[in-house]
N, C-alpha and C positions, 0 to 999 in steps of 0.2 A: 248511369250505373250508380248503385248505392253500395257502399262498403261499411261493414261493421268492424271496427278495430278493437281488439281486446288487448289492454295494457294494464294488467291488474296487480303488478308487483307493488309491494307496500314501501312507501318512503324512498322512492328512487326515480330520478328524472329520465334516465337514459332510454329506457324502453319506450316511454311516451314520446320522447323527443324524436326518436327515429320514426315512430308511427306518424306523428304530426308532420314531419318533413315529407314523408311519402304522400300523405293526404293533401298537403299544400301543392306538391308538384302535379298531382292528378286533378286538382280542382280546375286547372286551366282547360282540361279536356272535358269538363262538365261532370266530373265524378263528385257525388255527395258522400260525405263521411260522417259517421257517428262513432263516438268512443265510449268504451266502458273502462273506467279508470279508478285508481285509488284517489282519495281526496287530496293527496300530496300534489297531484298534477292537474287539479281542477282549474287553477288560474292559467296555467300554461296552455291548456287546450282551449279555454275560453278566449284567451288573447289571440289565438290563431283563427278564431271565428268558427270553430266546429262545435256542434252540440255534443253533449256528453252525459252519461249516466254515471254517477259516483257510487262506488261500492266499497265495502270494508269487511274484513273478516269478523268484525264485531257486530255487524248489522244483524237485525232480527230475521230479515228475509234470507232465504237460501239463494245463493248466487244463480242457481239454475232457474229459479222462478223469475229473478230479475232479467236474465237473458231471454226468457220466454216472452216477457212483457215488451222488452226492447225490440226483439225480432218481430213480434206481432204488430207493433206500432210503426217501426221504421221500415220494415220489409226490405232488408238488404238482399243484394244479389250474391254476395259472397262474404265470408268472414276472413279477416286478416289477423293472423297472430303476430302482434308487434313484438317479436322476439320469441321464437319457438321454445327455447330453453326456459326463459322467464315464465312463459305461460304454463309450462309443465310444472315448474317449481312452485309457482304461486297457487295453482289449483290444488296440487298434491299436498303441500305443507301448510299454506296459510288458510286455504278454504276447505281443505280436507275433502276434496271433491274430485271425481274422475275428470281429468283434463279433457277427455273426449266426449263428455256430455254435450259438447257443442255440435257433435255429429247428428244429434236427434232432429235438427232442423232441416236436414237434407240439402244443405247449401255447400257449394264448393268452399274448401278451406285452403287459404294461401298462406303458408308460413314465411316469416322473415327469419332467415338463417344468418345470424351475426358471427357465427363461429366456424363455418365450413365443417359442419357436423359429419358429413360423409367421410371426412378424413380423421375422425376421432373414434374413441371407443365408447363414448357417451357416459363415461364415468364422471360423476360429480362428487364433491365432498360436502356433506350437509352436517354441520356441527360435529365433526370428528368421525363421521361414519361415511364410508364410500357407498354410494347408491348409483344405480345405472338408470339414466333417463330413458324414457320410451323412445325408440328409434323409428316411430311411425312416420316421421318426416321422410324417410328414405323411400317410402311407397307413395308419397304424394307427388303428383305430376310436375309440380313446379315449386322451386324454392327461390325466393327473392333474397339476394345477398347485397346489403348496402356496403358501398366502398367510400371511405374506409369503414372498418378495418379489413374487411375481407379483400382478397386479392382481386385485381381487375379482371383476371381470367380464371375460369374454373380450373381446378386441379385435375389430375389424372385418376383420382380415386374412384372406386365403384360408387355409382349414384351421383357423381358430380355432373353427369350429363343433364341432370335436372336443375342444376343451379343456374340462376340468371343474375349475374352481377349488375348493379345499377348504381348510378352516381347520386350520392347525397347532394342535395342542392347547395350551391355556393352562396348561402345567405350571410356568410361571415367572411370578411376580408380584412386586410391590414388597416389599422386605425390611422387616420390622418393626424397631422400635428395638432390640429384644433381638438380632435376627439381625444387624443392622448391627454392633452391639457385638461379637458373637461373631466375625464374619468380619474386621472391621477391627482387632480387638484385637491379633493377632500382629504387625501392622505398626506398632503404637505410635502411631497417629494421635491427635492431640488433637481436641477438639470443634470447633475453628475451622479445622481443616485440610480441604482438599478433595482427593479421590482421583480421579485421571484414569486410566482403563484404556486402554492402547494395545496391541492384539493384533497379532501376526504369527504365521506358521505355519512349521513345520519345512520343508515342501516349498519355501517361498520362499527359505530360506537355501541349501538343497541346489541349487536351480536357479540361484541367483545365483552359485554357485561353479562349476557345470558347464555353464552355458548358453553361448550364443553371445556375441559381444562386447557387443552392445547390452543384452542381459539382464544380463550381469555388471556393466556400468557402472550401469545402473539399480539393480541390487541393492545395490551398495556405496555409491552416492552419494545416493540418495533418503533413507536414514536420516540422513545428515548434515544435510540440509535440515530434516527433522522435528525432530532434536535441537536445531537452532538455534532453531526456533519454540518448542519446549517450554521451553527455557531462559529465555525471556522472560516466562513466566507468574509470577504473584506467588509469593513465597517460601512462602506457606502451601499451595502445591500439591505433592502427592505423586504420583509416577508409578509405576503398576503395569504393568510391561511383560510381557505374557503371550506366551510363545514363546521362540524362540532368542535367543542373545546376539549383538547387532549391535554391532560395534566403535564406531560413532558414538554409540551411546547411553551408552557409558562416560563421555562428557564431561558428562553430566547430573550435578547434585550428588549424590554417593553417599549422603548422609544422607537424601535425599528420594526415592531411586530404589530400587524393589524389582523384582527379576527373578524370574519364576516360569516356568522353562523347560519344566517338565513338569506336566501337570495332567489330571484327568479332565473330561469334559463337565459333570458335576455341579459340580465345583469352579469351572470356567469360569463357569457360571451364577451361582454364589455371588458371585464377584468382581464380575460385572456388576451384580448386584442391590445390592451394598454400595457401589458407586461413586457419585460425584457427577457423573461424565460419562464418556463413551466417545468415543474418536477412532479412526477407521480411515482408512488411506490406500490401501486396496484394496477392490474390490468383487468378489463379495459378501462381507459381513462378518457371520459369525454373531453376534459380540458386538453389532454395531449392531442386528441384527434382534432379538436378545433384549432389548436395552435398551428397545425400544418397550414390551414387556410388563412389564419391570421398572420402568417409569415413570422411567427415567433418561435425561437428555438426551444426544443423540449428534451427532457431526459426522463427515462424510466429506469428504476432500480428495483428489481425483484430478486428473489433468491432461487438460484438454480443448483444449490449445493446442500445436500443433507448432511447434518453434523450430529454424530452421536454425542451424548453428554460426556464431557471430559476430554473429547478428542479434537476440540476446535483448532488448537495450534497446529497439530500434525496434519489435519485434513486441509486447512486453508493454506498451509505452507506448500502442500502437494498441489493443490488446485490453483492457487493464485501466486505462489512464490513467496508468500509471507502473510503475516497477520499483524495488524496494528495493535498497540497496547489497549486502546479503547475497545476494539472488537473482541480481543481476547478476554478482557474482563467481562464484557457483556455476555459472551458465550459461557464463561465460567459460572455466571449467575443464572443462566437460563436453566430451569430445573428439569427439562425434558430433552429428548432428541429434537433438534431444530429441523423441521421439514422444509423441503422446497415449497415455495409458495408464489403464486401469481396474483390471485384475487384476495389479497390480504384483507382481513385476518383468516380467510379461508385459503384453500390450496388451489383446486381446480386445475392442476398442472396438465392433466391429460387432455384438457380442452384447449388451454391457451398456449401450451408449448408448441404444438404443431401449427397453430394459427399464425404465430409470429415467426416461426422458423422459415427463413427464406422469403418472407413477405416483404414486398417493396416498401410498405409502410414503416417497417422497422429500420429501413435505411434512411428514412426522412427524419428520424429522431435519434438522439444519442441513447446509449444503453450502458449500464454498469451493473455488476454484481453488487447487491446491497451490502455484502460483507467485506467488500473491497473498499475500505475507507479512502485510500489515496485516489482511487479511480472515481468514486462518487464525488468527492470534494473537488478534485481536479477538473472533472468535466463540467460540474456546475460553474466553477470559476471561469472556464473557457467559454461556455455558452453565454455568460453574462458580460465578460470583459475582454475576451480575446477576439480581435477583429478577424483574423485569418480563420479561426475555428467557426466563428459566426457565419462567415462567407461560405465555408464548406457546407455547413448545415443548410444555409439558404439555397445553395445550388441543388442539394439533395431534395429539399422540399419542392423546389420548382419542377424538377424532373418527375417527381411523384404526382404533382398536380397535373402535369401534362398527360400522364397515363390515365388519370381519372377523366380528364376532359375528352379523351378519345372514346369513352364509352358512349353507347347509343343514348338517345333521349330517354328519360325515365318513363314517359308515357308509352313509348314504343316497347320498352322492356316489360312494363306491366301488361300491355296488350297481349304480348306473347304468353305471359304467365296466365292471363285470363283465358286465352285460347286453349292452352294445354289443360286448363281446368274445366273446359266445357262451356265457357262463356264467350260471348261476343264482347271483346274488350273496348275500351275508350279509343277514340281516334283523335 
């Protein structure tokens, strides 16, 4: 069997990572895969040993012509959308092309559904404007759902009977003492210091500079809040900031702050494995997902409280029982209504809120409201330094991993997706 994976999102690793993982798992069953990818992921796909065609919104060729050439040469049996939502967004907004031009080839299309879309309203926020993604996936015969972050079992929602959860491969595990020493050595960490990994992504900085006003305000001001929280952690804490350089993070103690602006997915996983904790203030977070398998405690802090301008103290006192002076001052300076947000600096609340609500993944990591300063700082300190808290999180991660291990073999799951799509699947 030959599969053509489409992973065309610009400057983002996650979509390609999930696709490469599936292609790797299917390779043992004789499946050959070819990728159509952004140049940002060229090294990643090449390192996995899969051929690829690189595309860009700036290229002279129309992406439809590129796909025609690839299909004509590679002759795939099916097309896999390596993240249905990302495919729709990339084709619609980056390439300004009908996402369903891929149907002209008459091939089965198998979408990867990372967000349990049957349980959402398909509303996305694109640069301050709410748009509704195409819900064509609901009529497709099979949806592949990688776990994590999707639930190990399909939900009761309409259309969920087409969902096929499958296990992301366990290619990452806890670092041995020797590996920790190798990875942490260049940072000069002493034995009693703790390493906290805080990831952001290139596209977040790009969109923070070029987005609408609310996106720009969130992009510039939320790192100020995070830097203030991190600065309160014990002096034995080192910060490893994966991703672009945010001005607010320059206020952290330079002797304890390490910036890694560019890295490969393998290097990313190494940093997570060698960490003592991971913090994310956006979802989804590949680092947070990988931390579960690396057996490293993690925390996510997103905003579930909308605050009208000037109403911060009253709203947070009602919602959280109080507001810290730092957060109160930050809210006073925020020039607009502060929205709820999950995919900072975008919102995407109607997609991610139902995905994480009641999801066992959310039990395997810690959570705090981003405006609750004592909670964020306290939980970070617990997951880095409190043995009892670390043990509780470790037990939760172990239970979640056991749920994932109980899933059928991924080749079997894909074979069922292929069968439902009218193909004879791999064996």
